[in-house]
C-alpha positions in Angstrom: -1.8 -32.8 14.2 0.7 -29.9 14.8 0.0 -27.0 12.5 2.3 -24.3 11.2 1.4 -20.6 11.7 2.5 -18.7 8.6 3.7 -15.2 8.0 0.5 -13.4 7.0 0.0 -11.1 4.0 -1.4 -8.0 5.7 -1.7 -6.0 2.5 -2.1 -6.8 -1.2 1.5 -5.6 -1.9 3.2 -7.3 1.0 5.7 -10.0 0.1 7.8 -10.0 3.2 7.8 -8.3 6.6 9.6 -7.9 9.9 8.4 -9.9 13.0 8.7 -7.0 15.3 7.4 -8.5 18.6 5.9 -11.7 19.8 2.8 -11.2 22.1 2.8 -14.9 23.2 5.5 -17.3 24.3 6.0 -21.1 23.9 3.6 -23.0 26.1 0.8 -20.3 25.9 -2.7 -21.5 25.1 -4.4 -19.4 22.4 -7.8 -19.3 20.7 -9.1 -17.7 17.5 -8.9 -13.9 17.7 -6.0 -13.8 20.3 -3.2 -11.5 19.3 0.0 -13.4 18.4 2.5 -10.9 17.2 3.2 -7.4 15.8 4.3 -7.5 12.2 6.0 -4.6 10.4 5.1 -4.3 6.7 6.4 -1.8 4.2 3.7 0.6 5.4 2.7 0.0 9.0 3.0 -2.1 12.1 0.0 -4.3 12.5 -1.2 -6.9 15.0 -1.6 -10.5 13.8 -4.4 -12.6 15.2 -4.7 -16.4 15.7 -7.2 -18.2 13.4 -7.3 -21.4 15.4 -6.9 -22.6 19.0 -4.1 -24.6 20.5 -0.8 -24.2 22.4 2.2 -22.4 21.0 4.6 -25.4 20.7 7.6 -23.7 19.1 8.5 -20.2 18.0 10.5 -20.4 14.7 11.2 -16.8 14.0 12.8 -14.6 16.7 11.6 -11.0 17.5 13.2 -8.4 15.2 13.8 -10.8 12.3 13.6 -8.9 9.0 12.5 -10.0 5.6 10.4 -13.0 6.6 8.5 -14.0 3.5 4.8 -14.2 3.3 3.4 -17.8 3.9 6.6 -19.0 5.5 6.3 -20.7 8.9 6.9 -18.5 12.0 5.6 -20.8 14.8 4.0 -24.2 15.4 0.6 -24.6 17.1 -0.1 -27.9 19.0 -3.5 -29.5 19.3 -4.9 -31.0 22.4 -2.8 -33.9 23.6 0.3 -33.0 21.6 3.6 -31.9 22.9 6.8 -30.2 21.6 8.2 -33.7 21.0 5.6 -34.1 18.1 7.2 -31.2 16.1 9.5 -32.5 13.3 12.0 -30.2 11.6 9.8 -27.2 11.0 11.9 -24.3 9.9 11.0 -20.8 8.6 11.8 -19.7 5.1 13.0 -16.1 5.1 13.7 -13.8 2.2 14.3 -15.3 -1.2 17.8 -16.7 -1.4 19.9 -18.5 -4.0 18.9 -22.2 -4.4 20.5 -24.4 -1.9 22.4 -27.6 -2.9 20.0 -29.7 -0.9 16.4 -28.8 0.1 15.7 -28.3 3.8 13.9 -30.9 5.9 10.2 -31.4 5.1 7.9 -29.5 7.6 5.6 -32.0 9.3 2.8 -29.5 9.9 -0.3 -28.5 8.0 -0.2 -24.7 7.4 -2.7 -22.3 8.8 -3.1 -19.6 6.2 -3.9 -16.2 7.5 -7.2 -14.7 6.3 -5.6 -12.0 4.1 -4.9 -11.4 0.4 -1.8 -13.0 -1.0 0.6 -11.0 -3.2 0.3 -11.7 -6.9 3.8 -13.1 -7.0 2.8 -15.9 -4.7 -0.4 -16.9 -6.5 1.1 -19.4 -8.9 2.5 -21.5 -6.1 0.2 -20.9 -3.2 -2.9 -22.8 -4.4 -2.2 -24.9 -7.5 -5.2 -26.6 -9.1 -5.6 -29.8 -11.0 -7.1 -30.2 -14.5 -10.5 -30.7 -13.0 -10.3 -27.3 -11.2 -9.9 -28.8 -7.7 -7.3 -27.3 -5.4 -4.1 -29.2 -4.8 -2.5 -29.1 -1.3 1.2 -29.0 -1.1 3.7 -28.1 1.7 5.7 -24.9 1.2 8.9 -26.9 0.7 7.2 -29.1 -1.9 6.0 -26.0 -3.8 9.5 -24.5 -3.8 11.0 -27.8 -5.0 8.4 -28.0 -7.7 9.1 -24.5 -8.8 12.9 -25.1 -8.9 12.5 -28.3 -11.0 9.6 -27.2 -13.2 7.4 -29.9 -11.9 3.6 -29.7 -12.6 2.0 -30.4 -9.2 -1.2 -31.4 -10.9 0.6 -34.5 -12.1 1.8 -35.5 -8.6 -0.1 -37.7 -6.2 0.3 -36.6 -2.6 1.1 -39.1 0.1 0.7 -36.6 3.0 -2.4 -36.1 5.2 -5.5 -35.5 3.1 -3.6 -36.1 -0.1 -1.1 -33.3 0.6 2.0 -33.2 -1.6 5.2 -33.4 0.4 8.9 -33.5 -0.4 9.1 -37.3 -0.7 6.5 -37.2 -3.5 8.8 -35.1 -5.6 12.0 -37.0 -5.2 11.4 -39.2 -8.3 9.4 -36.6 -10.3 10.8 -34.9 -13.4 10.0 -31.6 -15.0 6.8 -31.4 -16.9 6.5 -30.2 -20.5 5.4 -27.5 -20.4 6.1 -26.7 -16.7 3.3 -25.3 -14.7 5.4 -22.6 -13.1 7.4 -20.6 -15.6 9.0 -17.2 -15.7 6.6 -14.7 -17.2 7.9 -12.6 -20.1 8.6 -9.1 -19.0 5.9 -6.6 -20.1 5.0 -3.0 -19.5 7.1 -1.1 -16.9 9.1 -4.2 -15.9 10.6 -4.5 -19.4 11.7 -0.8 -19.6 15.2 0.4 -18.8 15.7 1.3 -15.1 19.0 3.2 -15.4 22.6 2.1 -14.8 23.2 -1.1 -12.9 24.3 -1.1 -9.3 27.8 -2.3 -10.3 28.1 0.5 -12.9 27.1 3.2 -10.4 29.4 1.8 -7.7 32.3 1.9 -10.2 31.4 5.5 -11.2 31.8 6.7 -7.7 34.5 4.3 -6.5 37.0 7.1 -5.8 34.5 9.3 -3.9 33.4 9.2 -0.3 29.8 8.0 0.3 27.6 6.1 2.6 25.3 3.3 1.4 21.7 3.7 2.6 19.8 0.4 2.7 16.3 0.6 1.0 13.6 -0.4 3.4 10.3 -2.0 2.2 8.5 1.3 2.0 11.1 3.0 -0.2 11.2 0.0 -2.5 7.4 0.1 -2.9 7.4 3.8 -3.5 10.2 3.5 -6.1 8.3 0.7 -7.9 4.9 2.4 -7.9 6.2 5.8 -9.0 8.2 4.3 -11.8 5.1 2.4 -12.9 3.0 5.5 -12.7 5.3 7.7 -14.8 5.9 4.9 -17.4 2.3 3.7 -17.8 0.0 6.7 -17.0 -0.3 9.4 -19.7 -0.1 12.5 -17.4 -1.1 16.0 -18.4 -1.1 19.1 -16.3 -3.5 22.0 -15.6 -2.3 25.0 -13.6 -4.3 27.8 -11.9 -3.7 30.6 -9.4 -6.3 30.8 -6.6 -7.1 34.0 -4.6 -7.2 33.1 -0.9 -8.2 36.4 0.7 -11.9 35.4 1.3 -10.9 32.0 2.5 -8.3 33.3 5.0 -10.8 35.8 6.5 -13.6 33.1 6.6 -11.2 30.6 8.2 -10.1 33.1 10.9 -13.7 33.9 11.8 -14.6 30.2 12.0 -11.6 29.4 14.2 -12.6 32.2 16.6 -16.1 30.6 16.9 -14.7 27.1 17.3 -11.9 28.0 19.7 -14.0 27.0 22.8 -14.3 23.5 21.3 -10.5 23.3 20.8 -11.0 23.1 17.0 -8.6 24.8 14.6 -9.3 24.5 10.9 -6.3 24.5 8.5 -6.2 25.7 4.9 -5.6 22.1 3.9 -9.0 21.2 5.5 -10.7 23.7 3.2 -8.8 22.3 0.2 -9.9 18.7 1.0 -13.5 19.9 1.2 -13.3 22.0 -2.0 -11.9 18.9 -3.9 -14.6 16.6 -2.5 -17.4 18.9 -3.5 -15.8 19.5 -6.9 -15.9 15.8 -7.6 -19.6 15.9 -6.9 -20.1 18.9 -9.1 -18.1 17.2 -12.0 -19.1 13.6 -11.4 -17.5 12.3 -14.6 -14.1 13.2 -13.2 -14.7 11.2 -10.0 -13.3 8.0 -11.6 -10.4 5.5 -11.6 -8.7 3.5 -14.2 -9.5 -0.3 -13.9 -7.3 -1.8 -16.7 -10.0 -2.4 -19.4 -12.6 0.0 -18.0 -13.3 3.1 -16.0 -15.0 3.0 -12.6 -17.0 6.2 -11.8 -17.4 6.5 -8.0 -20.4 7.9 -6.3 -18.8 9.2 -3.0 -15.9 11.6 -2.9 -13.1 9.6 -1.3 -10.1 11.9 -1.2 -6.5 10.8 -0.4 -4.1 13.2 1.3 -0.4 12.8 1.1 1.3 12.7 4.6 5.1 12.9 4.7 6.8 10.5 7.2 10.4 9.5 7.8 11.6 7.6 4.8 8.5 8.0 2.7 4.9 9.0 2.7 1.3 7.7 3.2 -1.8 8.8 1.4 -4.6 8.1 3.9 -8.1 8.3 2.4 -11.0 10.3 3.8 -14.1 8.6 2.7 -17.4 10.4 2.0 -15.5 13.7 2.4 -18.3 15.6 0.6 -20.9 15.0 3.4 -18.6 15.6 6.4 -18.6 18.9 8.3 -15.4 20.9 8.4 -14.8 20.1 12.0 -15.3 16.4 11.5 -13.2 16.4 8.4 -10.4 18.3 10.2 -10.5 15.9 13.2 -10.4 12.8 11.0 -7.4 14.2 9.0 -5.5 15.0 12.1 -6.1 11.4 13.4 -5.1 9.8 10.1 -1.9 11.9 9.8 -0.9 11.1 13.4 -1.3 7.4 12.9 0.4 7.6 9.5 3.5 9.1 11.1 3.6 6.3 13.7 2.8 3.7 10.9 -0.4 2.5 12.6 -2.7 2.8 9.7 -4.6 -0.3 8.5 -4.4 -1.1 4.8 -8.0 -0.1 4.1 -7.2 3.4 5.4 -4.6 4.2 2.8 -6.0 2.3 -0.2 -8.6 3.4 -2.7 -9.9 6.9 -3.4 -10.3 8.5 -6.8 -8.5 11.8 -6.1 -5.4 12.9 -4.1 -4.0 16.1 -2.7 -0.3 16.7 -2.1 0.4 20.0 -0.3 4.0 21.3 -0.1 3.0 24.9 0.7 4.1 24.6 4.3 7.6 24.0 3.0 7.6 27.2 1.0 7.2 25.5 -2.4 5.5 27.9 -4.9 4.3 25.2 -7.3 5.2 21.6 -8.5 3.8 18.7 -10.5 2.7 15.6 -8.5 2.7 12.0 -9.7 -0.6 10.2 -9.9 -1.1 7.3 -7.6 -2.8 4.5 -9.6 -5.6 3.6 -9.9 -6.6 7.2 -9.0 -7.0 9.5 -12.0 -5.9 12.9 -10.7 -3.9 14.6 -8.0 -3.8 18.2 -7.0 -0.3 19.7 -6.2 -0.7 22.6 -3.8 1.9 25.4 -3.4 2.3 28.1 -0.8 -0.1 31.0 -0.4 1.9 34.2 -0.9 1.1 37.8 -1.3 1.3 39.0 -5.0 0.4 42.0 -7.0 -2.9 41.4 -8.9 -5.1 43.4 -11.2 -8.5 44.0 -9.6 -11.9 43.9 -11.5 -11.7 47.7 -11.8 -8.2 47.5 -13.4 -6.3 48.8 -10.4 -3.2 47.0 -9.0 -3.7 45.5 -5.6 -2.1 43.0 -3.3 -3.7 39.6 -2.8 -2.9 36.2 -1.2 -2.5 33.8 -4.1 -1.9 30.1 -4.1 -0.7 28.2 -7.2 -2.0 24.7 -7.8 -1.3 22.1 -10.5 -3.8 19.3 -11.4 -2.1 16.1 -12.7 -4.6 14.1 -14.8 -4.7 10.6 -16.3 -5.7 11.2 -19.9 -7.1 7.7 -20.1 -9.8 8.7 -17.7 -10.2 12.5 -17.9 -9.9 14.5 -21.0 -8.6 18.1 -21.1 -12.0 19.9 -21.1 -13.3 17.6 -18.2 -10.1 18.2 -16.2 -10.5 22.0 -16.8 -14.0 21.8 -15.4 -12.9 19.9 -12.3 -10.1 22.4 -11.6 -12.5 25.3 -12.2 -14.9 23.8 -9.6 -12.0 23.5 -7.1 -11.1 27.1 -7.7 -14.6 28.4 -7.3 -15.1 26.5 -4.1 -11.9 27.9 -2.5 -12.6 31.4 -3.7 -16.2 31.3 -2.3 -15.7 29.3 0.9 -19.0 30.2 2.5 -20.8 28.4 -0.3 -19.0 25.1 0.7 -20.9 25.1 4.0 -24.3 25.7 2.5 
């Protein structure tokens, strides 16, 4: 039986994506593991693999198509002995749209679900279960019709293959009481004001010249997550100045010794190492918020913000506390390069308990960074500049000073604990040789 190939969910937050490029064409034979297409998500461009074998009978979504929803059909795979004539009315469902007057034709194919996590918004419809806990199988169109009409799929008997619920099974069905799929009451950040409406803002600037800039998926995700973070995380801030003279001299000496290996350590590499070691020195602060509990991590997995066009990534360096400076530097350069080309896999920018955001290279003296949940802290790093300081003997001297701000989630880290963590970071950076001991 012909099967639908569905738009995969390539990350937990993905709800739609762009089909950037097909790597196969109609008539090509494929097997499990073969590359089918390149999919652009809100974060990266990733390759999509086949999970079954057969022949590509029909491509339903053209290259470059934007806003293709997760789990909507993008192609049809034929089994042995089948031809394109066996395909009946399969059509892709793209981005959410207003309800049509008449539902589209019923796809004749059983879906192949990509082996990836589905977004939370799709869970209610993707795998409904009956009262006995058994999974109910329904076509994408049947699920949409059931959602629109408020029909409980657990009360419908499917007439399709293997008991699958199809469009015809819902033609005479009426809404259940209560309906299985209902709109959830707004809670938390979703229920809070988000500012003036689009119409209000457009009216405010109707007599001014402007250009509208379309929000891409990345910018939408960033906006949603930052709004959630500031509305739901009780931030507090700890600030320190760090003397960099010893670090700058030590770094220059190391880079001379490493020049023959084409290795050049940056100040940011030392900051990453200092934070990783500090999380080991103050293990209670190496933790994340998990809704109704705190998870205290054993390794130091440090995320580092990387600016890219239109947004940013925070790739995570795992086990940073045990890596050499040269290995850590090389890994960071690789992650940053692939972040800028949007080639990171989801596991490379998810997780971590701590983050670093360094704007020193842009001449910023100091700033406050927003925590990236579920992480519990982020270090905002400013530029190292020469300033007058008072020496231990009481004399005025000139020193290289860097200002940092530690943003902390008060649910996870209390004030005194946050102060200990920041003190450990300062000590590590002001005594860089000890970090290599």
